[in-house]
N, C-alpha and C positions, 0 to 999 in steps of 0.2 A: 894211605890214611882213609879209613872207611867213611863214606858219606852218610848223613842222616836226614834224608828228605822226610817231610811230614805228609801223610796221606790220611784218608778217611775210609772207614768201612761201616757196615751196619752196626758194628760193636763199638764204634767210637773212633776218635782221632788217635793216630799212632806215629811213632818215628820208625822209619825203616833203615836199618843198618845195612848198607850195601858196599861191597868191595868187588872190584873187577866185574861188575855187572851181575853179581850173585847176591841174592837176598840172604843175609846171615841171621839177622834177628829182627823181631818186631816188638817194640816196647810201647806201652800206653803213654800217651802224651802226658806231660807233667801236670799233676793236680786235676786230671780229668775224671778220676775214679772209674775209668773204663775197666772192663774185665781183662785182667792180665793173662788168664789162661786162654781165652778165646783169641785175643790178639797175638799172644805168643805162639799160637799154632799156625799162623799164616805161612811162615816158611815151609812147614811140613806140607801144607795144602798145595803150595806152589810146586814143590818138587816130589810130590807123592807118586809112587809107582802105580797107584790106581787112577791117576788123572788121565783122561782121554786127550791125547796130544794131537791126534789127527782125525779128520772126518772118517766115519765108517759107514758102509752101506751093506744091508743084508744081501747075501750072495745071489739069491734068485732075483731080487729086485735089480741088482746091478746088471744082470744078464737080460732080463725080460721086462723090466719096468713094472707098471701097474698091472700088467697081465699076469704077473707072478702070483697075485692074490696074497692072502695073509696067512696061509696055512703054515708057512715056515717060521712065523714069528716065535722067537724064544728058543728055537731049536737049531736054526741054520747059523753058520759062522758069519761074523761081521768082517767085511773086507775093507782094509784101509785104502783110502783114495786121496788124491790131491784136493786142495781147496777149489781149484778150477773145475775139476770133475764134479765135486759135490754141489757147487753152485749151479752148474749147467743142469744137473739132474733135478734139483729143486725148482729152478726157474721153469724148466720144461713142464713139470707136472702141475705147477700152479697155473700155467697157461692152459694146460689141458682141462683141468677142473673148471676154470673160469669159462672157457669157451664151450664146454660141454654142458655144464649145469648152471652157469651164471655166477655172479658175484656172491650171492647168498650162500653158496656152497663153501665159501672160504671163511673159516672161523678164526677170528683174531683175538680171542679171549686169552688172557694170561694174568696170573696174579700179580707178579712184579717183585716178589721178595727174593728172586733168584740172583740178584746182583747187589753190589754194594753202593754204587753211586747213582746219581740221578740221570746222567746222560745214558748210562747203560741200563736204565730201568726197563725191564723186559716188556711190560705191557705197553709202555709208551712207544718203544721201538717197533714192536710187531704191528701196532696199529698204524704207525706212520708208514711202515713198509707196505702193508696191504692197502692203505689209502692210495699210495702211489700206483698200485696195481689197478685201481679203479673202484674199489669198494669191497665190503666184507660184512659178515655177520658179527656183531659185537656182543658183549655181555653187559648185564646191568648189575651194579654192585660188585661184591666179592664174597668169598666164603669165610671171611674173618668176621665182619660185622654187617654183611649184606642182609641177613635176616632182620636185624634191628632197623636198618634203613627202611624196609618195607613195612614191618609190623607196627613200628612206633607211629607211623603216619595215621594209622587207624586207632591206636590206643591213646596217644597223647595229642594227636592233631598234626604233628610234624615229627621229623627225625632230628630235630635240633638237639635233643639230648645226647646224641652220638656224633652228629655232624657239626654241631656248633662248638662254642667255647666251653671247655670242661671246667668244673670247679677246681680252682687253684689249690695246690698243696698248702700254700700259706693259709688259705681259708679253712682247709681241713684241719690243719694243726691247731688252729685257734678256736674252732667252733664245733668240732665233731665229737659227739659222745660215743657213738657206735659206728664202726666202719665194717660193712659186710662185703666180702669179695668172693665171687664165684670163680675161683681158679685164676684170678687176674693179678695176683701179686707175686708170681714166681720171679725171683730175682734175675733169672736169666733173661726174662723179657725186658727188664729195665735197660739192659745194655744194648738192645736192638732197636734202632729207629731207621725208618726209610731215609737213606741219604746220610745217616750217621749223625752223631752229636759230639760237640766239643767237650761238654761237661755233663756228667751224670749226677743228678741231685737226689734221686729217689731214696737211696739209703739214709741220707741225713734227714729227709722229710719223715720217713717212717719212724726213725728213732725219736725224732722230736715230737711227733704226734703221740707216741707211746709214753714219753715223759710227761706229756700234758694230759695223761689219763684217758686217751682215746682207746676204746675197747675194740680190738680187731677180731673179726670172726672170718675164718677162711673156710669156704665150702668147696671141697675138692677131693678127688680120689687119691691125690698124691701129697704126702707130707712135704715134699720139696717146694710146694707152693707157699709155704709159710716163710716170710722173710725174717732174717735175723734182726733181733731187737724189737720185734713187734709184740712179743708175748701173746700171740694170737691163740684163740680157741679154734681147734680144728674139728670140723664136722666132716667125717669121711663118707664119701658117697660112691655110688657106682659111676664108672665113666659114662659120659654123655647124658647124665641125668639133670643137668643144670636147668634146662627149659622146663622140664616137668616139675622140678622143685619150685621154681619161681611161680609157675601157674598155680600150683597147689597153695603156696603162701598167699597169693593174691586172692584165690577163691575163699580161703579161710578168713582173711581179713574182711572180705565183703560179707560172708555169711555171718560173722560175729558182730557186724556193725561197726568195725573199727576203721573203715575206709570212707573218705569223703571223695566221691567220684563225680566227675563232670565230663561226659563224653559228648562229642559233637561230630556229625558226619553228613556229608552231602553225596548222594549217589543215586544210581538208577534202581528202580524197583520194577519187577516184571509181573504182569498179570496173564501172560501167555507165552508161547514159544515162537510166535510169528514176528516178522519185522514190524516195528511200530507198536508192539504190545508191551510198552514200557513207559514209565513216567519218572520224573525226578522227585526225590524226597529230600527234605532237610529235617534231620532228627537230632534230638538232644536227650540226654538222660543224666539225672543228678540224684545222688544218694549221700546221705550223711547230714552235715551241718553247713551253715552259711560261711563258717570260717573257724579258725582255731580258737580255743578257749582263751579268754583274756580277763583281766582284772575288772573290766567294766561290765562284763556279762553280756556283751553285744552278740556273741555267737548263739545261734538257736538252730533248732531242727528245721530242715528245708520243708516248705509246704508248696501247695499248687500255685500260690501267687508268685513264688520265685520263678517257676518255669513259665508262668503266664507272662511275666515281665521279660523273660528271655525270648519267648516266642514273638512278643510284640516288637522287641528291639530288632530281631531278625527281619520280620515283615517290613518294618519301617525302612531298614537298610535296603530292602529289595524294591521299595517304592510302592508298597501296598497302601490303600486308603487308610486314613487315621480312624475314621468312624466305622465301627464294625458292631455286630451283634454277637453276644455270647449265648449259645444255645446248648441244650442237652442232646443226647441221642447218639453218642459215639459208639464205637465197637465194644464188644464185651470184655476186651482185655483192659479197659479203663475202669477205674472204680466208679460204680454207678452214681454215686452222689458227690464225687470230688473230681469232676472233669468239666471241660467246656469246649464247645466247638466255636472257632472264630469264623464268623460268617458275614457275607455281604447280603444276606437274605436266606430264606429257608433252604434254597437249593444251591447256593454258592458258598462252599466251604473252603476256607483258606488254610485251616489247620485245626489241630486238636491239642489241648494241653491238659495236664492233670496228674492224678496219682495212678500208678500202675496197680491193677487188681491184685489183692493179696494172694489169690490162688495162683496167679502167674508166678509171683515171687516164690511161693512155697514150692512150686514144681521145679523151679530153677535153683532152689536152696540158697536164696538170697534173703538176708535179713532186711526187711523194709523199715519204714516206707521208702518207696522210690518214686521220683517225679520225672515226668518226661514230656516231650512235645513232638509233634510231627506236622510238618508244613508242606503244602503242595504249591511250589512257586509257579507252576504252569497255570494255576487258577487266578493268579494276580492279574487284574485287567490292565491292559496297556493304557497309558495316558491318552486322553482325547486329542491333545495337541502335542505332537512330538517336538521336543526342543532340546538343544544341547546345553542350555543354561537354565538356571533357576528363574522363576518369575519374580516380579517385584515384591519386596517385603511389604506385607499389609499389617499395619499396627492399628488396633482398635482401642481408643482411649475413652470409650463410653463405659459408664459404670454398669457392671454386671449385677444382677439381682438374684438372691437366693430365696426360694420359697419352700417351706416345709409342708409336707402332706402326710397324714396318717390314715391308712386304709385298713378297714376290717375285711379280711378275706378268709376263705376256708383254710383250715390248718395244713392241708396238703398242697397249697399253692406255693410254688417256689418263688423266693425273692427275685431271682433272675428274670422270671416271666414278668413280674411287675415292673422291674427296672427297664426292661426292653420296651414295654408298652409305653411307659412314661417318656422315654427318650425319643420314641417315634411319634409323639404327639405333635411336635413341630421341629423338624430336623434342622431348619434354618436358625431357629432362635434358641433351642435348648442345647447347651454346651456339655451337660453331663448330669447324671443322676446317681446319687449315692445313698445307700441304706445306712441309717444311723441308729435304728432301734427296732427291737422285736418284743412284743408282749403277748403272753398266752395266759388265759385264765381270767379270774376276776369276773367282772360284769359282762365280758364278751360272750360268755356261754360256751357250751361244749362244742368242740370241733371248729372253733374260730380262733384267729390270731390277728394281731395288729402289726402292720409293717409301716414304719415311718421312714420317709425318704426326703432328701434335700434335692431340689431341682434348680439347677443354675440356668438362668435366662440371660442371654447375651445379646444386647441390642446391636444392630448392624450399621445403621446410618443415622440414628437420632436417639436421644434419651426417651425411654418409654414412659408413657403416662400410666396412671394407676389403672385406667380402664383397659389399656393394652396388656398390662401385666395380668389383670384378672382374666382377660380373654385367653391368654396362653395357659393359665391355671385351669380354666374350664376345659380346654382341650386335653389336658393331662388327666383330669378326673374322668372325662368321657372315654378316653382311650384305655385307661386302667380298668374301668368298669366293664368295657366290652371284652377285654382280654382275660380278666380274672374274676369278674363278678363282684369285685370289691366296691365298697362304698366308703365315703369319708367318715372317719370316726367322729362322733359327736362330742 
């Protein structure tokens, strides 16, 4: 009576019909939806005449070892040897390479798809083996999705899109209008999983999604990549063109203003080729809108104040002082009138934010506007008192006072200059300065304008008297007059 033990391969679970120690048939496990052709071919693989049944060694290597060189590869006959002989030859040469060149000369990289189970997983076994030898040169990632592991960290900020939890087929079936696959829907791939799978659900999911009016688009040089039941549109391409097509699509979306981008990166920048001629930069770039369109109309085009808020949030997270000045004078690649330098004084620049110059965008064929920021974390001063904990929370329950001032200044005076001057009039008492009005023309005369600001005065230890408030106001007027030549509007 033949036995029917259950086993597992890359292609799924199967029942093995065995009689007198001979594998007669392999049948997919009931209701597994495994590939009957692939599993049915297992007996033929086991007993094929092309199977290598014994270790073989190249003839000259068997006689002379590594001194034989590699000239006979592919031309010399392979000599069958016993397992003991093969193991002795391999062990001796591993020891020779290790002792002559060191452990780094032993490469233990392997992909791992050459076996069906997890115990016999090729990469795991070879790494364990060379680890027992004393160490080896390993590999990073793999050649299946290794590029995504590296590239996505710079594009999306992490490789979570490929290494984390994938979107479930249940969600795809219920919510997806268009499904674009770059050669990734070949039915033969569904039946292959590392370690095997008891049940294969992909065919049902694809048919269900198609019934729910999901539009499938398959980009591939092979028509075989189109799954049955998908009713997919096929875009035939040249082999190996996937990356180029994706990059072209991305560039076209950016150039036509159809992409909302938010890129962020921390890394070194080099001002020379010698050791130490580098510094750390924190950079961000945003293009598009603040969010998706919605019925409330909350979505809007990004502006420099969005990246200003981003830059301030990053600086705060790095422990930068909260009180800073915003000055002009950044590099030429920033829009001359729509940028600001975040400073702790004229010579201490923590970062720059603003709109990228339109000429830069035109040269890169990017449809703007584009907003960005650059921060220099090494410029952030260390705290005067190092402490592992936060200081005591200070709450001020004294009433703040808002006073409005309107200054008449020359038309070319920037509001920012006036704001910085007013804020510096009394750094201990003035909590903030905000522009709320600009007026040009009328009785002011040619070349003049009026800027109105609100100055918030925050008492520190006692409620201010009217005289003390007036004294702070006088400092504001004096400081603004000195910095801008402005006078109070009558």
